[in-house]
C-alpha angles and dihedrals in degrees: 000000000000111000114223135195118196115207110187125137093208109080094205095051089046090055090051094051087047091054093046089052093050088059091065127076122230097033126105121190111228095185148316119246125196096191135037092240090055088050091053092050091050091047090053091055108034138042113251128179101183135032120200098204133194116202107208108068134140113265101010134022125232091249092056093049091050091049090053091048090051091047087053087050090235110177099228135130121221137203114189117221104182146132087233101114101161119120097238093056092045090048094051094046090053092046089055088057103261110175095213139351123219120190120213129278097038133162124243094248090062088049092048091048090052094047096045093049088052090048091053090051096045092046091053097045092046097051102036121061101187132032130191118216095263093051091046093050094045103040105031118011095044089070093065103030122082118227114256093214111108122205123207120252117240112276112285097025122105132198093236097056091041087060094051091050093050090049089056093046093051090053086064098032094129090052140059111246140187134231087251092056094051090047090054094050095046098034088229122134117269089235091057093042089051089059094051091046092049090051092048090049091051093058094043101254090115134042124200132216134177123231130172126238131224093279094044099259116141115251119194115219129189128218125204113236100203093183090068098046092104091076088073089070088081093063104044 
């Protein structure tokens, strides 16, 4: 069993993370800590494999705690679950060896993806003592390395415009949105936006749902599926 410590200062969020964790096999919750000092005390007394770590906390940030743990050479894997979405924080977290980084608010599927990827890695490294290069590449490193193979976009779509559309979508990622809304943000015609949204839906980055307006006409809304966004790396 993978022993997990949750460090989250908001009790309600900590409870949600606990419930999410309980949905997955192979994980055992060691404790929930609400402050970095409480987490350190638990780590000194109990064996922990994985720390689910928030960054914004009173007294000390998650990054500061992780830096201290690395300085102390603690063998501990970390997945950040935080509202911190700025590049310097993400870069520092990854440089300190964070296995994954989830930005609040997130969906259960993204949480599940992160934990199951970690479980695969943990199981392999626990049960196999020596790897050759091929095994390491296929079984461990492929989980964190993007493919270098680039696929062509459908005819009429460009990388530059796709990036503009994705930036607009990510501004509204916690909400559903329409073609018209993205057109208004990007100042690109609805006809063109519709082509990009159709493409993103075809590769799983967007979902689609139908609602009804005030006069009963169906309105199609899109939903951003953040857990599938890595598929876009093949097109940039």
